[in-house]
N, C-alpha and C positions, 0 to 999 in steps of 0.2 A: 630394480624389481618392477614385470610389467605387467600392469593390473588392464584387465577389460571390465567395465563397468557393464552391465546389461539392467537396462530400467527401461519403465513404459512413459521415465519421468523428464501678428502688423497689418493696420485698414488703414486705407486712403481715400476720403471722401471727398468728393466733388461738388459744388455747393451750385447749384442751376441758376446764379445770379452772376455773371461773367463779370459785369462791370462794374459791380459798387460792392463796398466792404463796407462792416459797422464798425464803429468802436464807439464803448460807452466809458466814459469817463465821470466820475464827481467827486466835487470837491464839497469841506465843509457847508459853505454858502451858494452853491450853482447846482443844480438838478438837472439841468441839460442834457440833451444826449444830442452827439454829434452824429448826423448821417454826411458819409464820405463816399461821393461818386469819384471817379475816373473814367479818362478815356481811353482809347484803345492806344496812345501814345504815355500814358499814366501822366496826364496833367489835368488837373482839377479842373472840372469845369464851374464847381460852383461849393459854395461852402454854406450851408444856413444852421443856427444856432437855435434849437427850440426847447423850450422847458416843459409843455406839453401841447398835444394837438388843438384845442380850443385856443390857446394862446398865439398861436399862429397863424389860426384863422381871425380872431380877434384883431392881430395887428394887418390883416391885410397879405402879409409877405410881401416878397418883391422878388421877381426873377432877374436875374442877372445872365445877361450873354453876351455874345461877341457879337459885334456888329462887322459885316464886309469891309469898313475902313480900319478894324482894329480896335475903335474907341467901344465904350460897354454904352448900352443904351438902355433903360429902365421902363417899362412894360408896368404899367399900372391896372392893365382891365382888372375889374373886381372878377368876372368870367373867367378870364383865364387865368389867374392868379388861382380860383376855385378848383379850376379842372386839375392845373396842377399840382394844387396842395392834394388833391382826392387820390392823384395817380401816384405821388410820393409815398404817402401815409398806406396804398393799398402794396404799393412794392416792399415797404416795412414789414407791414405785417406777412407776405409772403417771406417773405427772407425769413422771420422770425418763424414760421408755421414750419419751413425749410426747415431750420437749425433744431426744433424741438422731433420734428421726424425723422432726422439726421440723427440725432442724440438717441431718441429709443430705437434706430436702427441697431446703430453702434453696439447698444448697451444689450440688444439680442443677439446680435455677431458673438458677442463676446462669450454671452450665456452660451451659447450654442459650441461654441469652438472649444470651452470649459468642459464641457459636458461629452465632446468628441473625444477631448485630452483623457476624462475618467473612463470613457468606455475603453477607449483601446489601451491605458493602461490595466483596467479589468481585464481585457481578452487575454493581453501578452500574461496576465496571473493564471488567468484559467486554461490558456495552452500550457502554459507551466505545469499545472497542477496536473492536466491531461496527462502530459508525459509521465510525473512521476506517479500515479496512479497505473501507467499501462506498464512502466519499470515495474514497480509491485507484484502488480499478478504475476508477469514474469518470473521475477525471483520465488515465489510461492511455488510453479510446477518447476523450477529446475533448482531451487536452491541447493539442496542438499548434493545434488549431482555435482554440480559445480562447486559448490563450497568445497566440500572434502576433495574432491577429484584437483582443484587449486593447491589446497593445502600440501595433497601427499605428493604431488607434482614439486614443489616448494623444498620437500626434501629428499630429491633426488630417485623419486621415482616417475616411470612414464606411463601415463592412464590412458585408454582410449574409453570411449563411450559408445554403446550402441543402443539405438532405439528406434522404434517404429517412426515411419514418417508420417505422423498427423497430418491430417488436412487442414485444420485449425491451427496450425503450427504456423508461426509466422520464421521464415528463416532470411529475413533482411539483418539479422546481427549475427548469423554464422559467415564467416570467411572464407572467400576462397571455395564456396560451395561449389560441387560440379556432381555430373553422374559420370560414373565409372562407364569402360567401354563396353565390359565384361558382364553379360547377364549371368545371375546367382541360379541355381536353381535348387530348391528345399522340397523336401518330401512333407506331404498333407493329406489325407485320407486316401492312400491309397494310390497317390501318384506324383509326380516330381511338377512344381510349379516355379515360373519365370519372377525373379525379383530385380528391381531395380536397385541399385548402388548407387546411395549418395553419399559424398563424403567433404569434410570442413571443416572447420577449427573455431569454437567455442571460447573464448574467456581464455585461450592459449590452451584448450582441451580438444584432442581430435576428438569428431566426433563422426558416427559411421550411422545412415539414416536406410531403412530397409523399406522398399514399398513393393507390396504386393502388386502383381499384375491380374493375374486370374480373381484373384479376392482382392481386389481392390476397394470394395465397400467397407473390407475391414477396417481399415484407418483414418477411411476421407467421409470424416463425420464431425460433427460441431463439438463434440465431447469427447475428451479422450477416455473416459470409462462411462459405467453406469447403462450397460445395454444387456440386454439379456442372452446374448450370445458372446460375451467377453470371455468366457474361458476357451471359447474357440478362437476369437481374434488372438488370445495371449499365446494359447498353445501355439498357432500358427508361427506367430512373431520367435517363440523360445527355438523353438526348432529351427525356422531361417537363419538365426543368428546363430547357432551353433553348425550349419551348413556353411554358412559364409566364413566362419573363424578357423576351418579345417580346409576348405577348397581355395581361401587367400592364404594358407600357409601359416597365419600367425598360430603362435606358442607362447601364449601368456602363463605366467607362473599362478596367477587368482584368476579365476573368472567370480567376479562379486555380483549375487544377483539379487533383487531388490522383492520385497511383498511374495502376495500370492501371484502377483502375474508372473513371474516368469521363477515360481518356483519348482515349476517342474523341468526345469533345468537341470536339478538335482538326480534324477531318477534318468532323463535322457543323455546328462554326460557319463553317468558309470554302467548303463545299461547298453548304449550305443557308440558314444563317442570317443571314449576314453582309448580307446584298440585304435583309434584314428588318427596319432600322432599326439596325442592330448596327454601323453602318459606322464609327464612332467607337470599339467596342470592340474591347482585342484579348487575345492567352489568354500567361497566364504557368502552366507546367505545373512542379509539382515531384512529385520521386519520392523517395519516401523508402526506396524495396527496390527496386533497380534489378534485382535476383536473380528477382524477381516478373513473371516476363512469359510470359502465358497467350496459346497460339497457338491459333487457332480454324479451321475452312474457312472462306475468302475469303467463299462464298456467305451466311453471318451474317449479313455488313454490310449487307443488303439489310433484314433486319430492320427497321432503323432509319430507311429511305430514302435509305442511301448506293448508289454503283454500285461493284459490286465490280470489274467493269473497270478503273474508272479508278484507283482504289486499290490491287491486288494488283500494284503494280512496286516494283521495287530502289530507288528513292529514294522510297518514301512507305510503304507498311505490308507488303510482301514480307518474311518474314522471311531473315534473311542466311543460317543455316544451313540452314534447313528451307521451301526456296524453294517448296516446294507450299500451306505455308499463310501466314495473315496474323499478324502481331503489333501489338497494340494499344499496348503500352507506344512500340515504334518510333513508331508514329501519332501518338501524345502530343510525341514529341519533336522529328516532324519538323513537323509541323501548329503547333506553338507559337510564337509569338515570341522567349519567354526561357527556358530550361530549367531549372532548379535544383533539385541532386542534394544531400541533406542527407546530408552525413558529419562527424565529430567528428575525424578524421585524418587525411585522404587529400588528395592536392591535385589538383588536376585532370588533370592528367598520369597519377597514379596510375590516378584511375579510369577514365579513356579505355582505355589499354594495359594496365590490370592486375583492373580491376573492373568491368567495363562486361559481362560474361555472354552475349560473343555482339554485341554492338552496337558495338563497336568502331569499326566504318567506321561507320556513323552517327552517333558523337560525335565522331569525328574531324572530319566533315565538317561538324556544326553546332557546332563548337566554341567559333566566335567568341558565340555565343548561349548558352554553357552557364557557369553560376556554380556555386559550389559553398558549401553554408553549413551550421553547425553549428545543431542543434538548441537551443532557447531551454528556460533549466532554470527549471522550477518552484520558484523560491526559496522564497517564501510557503510552501509546504508542506515543505519540508527544508532547514528551518534549524536548527544546531543554538542558537543564540541565544535561539530563541521556542519550539522544539519541544517540546508539553505531554506528551508519551510517555518523554521523557529522563528519568532522576532528579534530575539537575542541568547545568542548562544550562552553554555554554559559549562563549568564540570563540576566534579566531587571537589573540588578546590576551591573552587569560585562559583557559590551557588547564585549569583544575587540573578542572573538572567531567568531562574527559574520563578522568580517571583512577577517577570516581567510575563514571561509566557502565560502564568496564571490570570493576571489582567487580561491579556489578547483573548484567552480561553472566553473567560465572564463575558468580555465587551461581543464578541463575537456572538456567543448563546444567549446574550440578556440576560445574564447574570449578576446578581449583585456584586459591585467591585470591590475587594476587598482581598489583599494578599495574605493576609493570617489566619482568613476563612479555609479551614479544610474543604478541599474538594476532592472526589472518588470517582474515578473513571471507571466505567465495564463495558467489556466487549462480548457481546452475546452472540455464540455461532448455533450448534447445533442444539435447538434446546428439548429434543429427543433425551438428549443425555442427560437432562436434568431431573433429578426425581420430584416427586411433589413435596418432599420434604426442604429440598435447595430451595426449589419455588418459594416456600413462604418462608424460609429462612431469608430470602433477599428482600421479601415484601418487610419483614419487618426490619429489619437493617436499616433501610429509605426510612420508614416511620420513624425511627429511634434516632436516627441519623439525623432526618430534617429537624424533632423536636430540639437540637443542639446545634442548628444553623449549618450542619453539614449540606455541604453542594453537592449532587448525585447528576454524572451524566453516563448516559445508556448509548451505545453504539449498537447497531448488529454489523456484522462480520461480512454480509454479502446474503445472496439470496440459500432461503436455508434450503437443504436437502429434504428434511423435513421437520416436523415440529412448528409451521407455522403458525397453526392455532393458539398451540399454547402461548409462543409470540404476540400474536394478539391480544390474547386474554392478560397477559402479564402484562403489557403495554397499558391497558385499559386499566388494571389494578393498580401500577404506579402513576397512570395520568390522572388517576378519579382522587388522588390526596392532594392535589389544586394546590403546591406546595410551588412558590417562586424561585425555589432553589434546584428543582430537578426539570431535566429536559432528556427528552427520547427522542433519539436520531434514530430512524427504523430504515436506514440504508447506510452504506459503507461510502466514507470518503476519507482515502488513504491521508490526504493535505490535513483534514481538521484528526484525523488520530495519533497522527505525530504529535500537535496541540494538546491533544487532551492528555501524552504522557508526559508531554510538558510540563502543562499547568497542573497535572494532578499528584496530593502527596500521595493516596493510595488507587491501587488496580484492583479491583476486589475481578475475582477468578474463578471462572467453572472450576478449572483443576489445577493445581499448580504444575501437572504435568500435560504439558503441552507443544509436542514434537513440531505442529503443520503451524501455527500463528504466534505461537512466542511470544504468549503476550506476557508471561512471566517473568523473560528474561528481557524482553525490551521495557517490562517495569522497571527490574531493577538498574537498567543500564540508563534509564530514565532519570533514576530519584525519587522513583514513587514506589511502596510496597507491594508486592503482590500479596494479597491475601486471598484466602479463597471464601465461598458464600459460606460454605457448610464448614466447621472445626470436627473434623474426626480422627480424634485418634487410631482411629482402627486402621484408617487408614496409611497410617505410618506406625504399625504395629513392628515386633520385634520377630524374625525366626532366626534363631541364633545359629545355623548349623552355614546359613549361606549369607548374612549379613554383614559382614568381613568385605564381602564381594558390594562393595556399592560405590557410587561415582563421587569425586569431590564436589560435584555442582549438588548431588542430591544430598551430601551432607551439610553443606553452607544453606541450602534452600528451607530443608526441613529443620534444623536445629534455628535458623534467623526467623522463618517465618511462616514454617508449617503449621509450629501449633499455637499461632497469632489470632484469636476470633477478632472479629471485629471490632467489637466494645473494647477489647484487650487493645487494641492499635491506637482506639482515640483514645485511651486513656493513658496510654504511652506518651501519642504527641502535645496533650497536655499538661499532662501531671510530672514526667521525664522526658524532657526532648533532647537532653544530653546524650541519652541512650539510646532514644531514636535517630537523634542526626548521625550517631556513630553505626547504626544498621545500615542506615543509607550510604554512608561513605563506604564502608566495606562491602556493599552490593554493585555500588556503582566504579568499584577498581579492580574488581574480580574479571578476569578474561576467560568469557567464554566463548571465544571464536572457534572456528574449525580448526585452526594454526594449534590451540591446547589439547587440553585434553581427550578431544574426542580425535584428533587424528592421531595421538597416542596410542590411544587403544589399539586403533585400525593396525595401523603399523606392527603395532606387538601381536597382533592376530593374522597379520600375512604371514610375520617373521617368522611363526610357532606352524601354522601349516604347510610352508614354504618346504622344510624339512619333514616332513609325514612321506 
């Protein structure tokens, strides 16, 4: 099956005393020091035994020298002896000073060497951390596309991904990237515009990048999304992608489009392109975030060649509550053969009736083509058995390494070190999604937990899109508790995040449905229970007509952790450890990878629409 996915997404010291060497000897009854002086040929020019300087001077000394006839002569001049005596002691003291100085220099040098070795080690560790963070950010952008595409390809399907050539994109990971010789034209705003086409391979998946020439500023920007002209940008890309597919002679079985950014492909396909050699192709629309529904003036649909008068109708693109506007997300649902909504916890009934964000009528009308799928999990990147960041690896069958990870986490953050202390991690993303009730519940959890010596570690997941003031307010409230068992890290540290998952017993989650960061799935994989900040039974209430259409992941996470409050989790850890350990074991051994349930659902959807 041919599938096209369209997405936006040692020291040597020399003594300066060359002719002299000192040797110190001490016996039980003799405290004499011996100074040996040798000539250049190695002969001893003299030997003087002294116990103290005063004794040497008292005896007057005796200087021995060779005469020209080879006989020894004794010179007894007191003046000369005194001078020689003074000179020898001066040399002796100088030698001692030199030795002490050299010893000090050597100690300093050794200290500097050890410091340099330590700094080098830390630098290498930091370089590795930065590489891990860089890879992690890349995974967040392309996780769904590469993860699902690889899983589909492993099961015998041919997958090609088409996306804009973003200016911020690092193309070093694209193998064999090249610019095609042919310039492809696409329609936009009444004219044809040229596009450069780049092709390559990522993780074994064929990728095509579309680069507008006239509208080069559309994608040559710092971010992929978040601009006032996003609709125009992605409308251009959607039309250009279809024009490229037709003109290159490709005939995919399935055109798989994602989110509102490419939802306009649905109307474009059926109104314009289906008669241009794509009669055998079908459309599958994946919605990762049903809350994101940009509304536009209907007239803007003409930019890509669509007829606003035909599309601005209640059964097509007209927004349900705001009837004077067009809803692109709605168009993707109406004009697709199958619609897959990504959710880790909700059933089809819950999505239609409680999480449709104004699209309940539309979803209910098209419920027969609606599917629910969990996101696949990047198990190769998040695996406690192989995680290089963890101080010691562990598995569901051998959990000893998790205690080591907890101690390492406590040491790193300056927390009291005790493997038996319950440790709780919490990753905060966009706090604007948290209600006032959620925030108060979170503060109450920390207050009650610290009374029981529970440790809390909070970390933000990056730059907040919004809710920065809420974050600062929450941080002030948490830090005002002034408890030694609480740490607040107002930055994202990819390396530390692995250690938090590895060392925690519980991970507090803003929501158990988290398709982007997948905190609940990471928690379960690392033997930490995902517990919602606010336990809300209404979030899991039943809708009998459609509750049978729920995912295996949703059934497991809801029945195991969904109804469990934080206080109940603490109670079970302390009073029913065998039951708690059983839950943790089950969670760690479940297969949430792309190859499991997620891929099976998509293959089923592809097969179903191919026969339409």
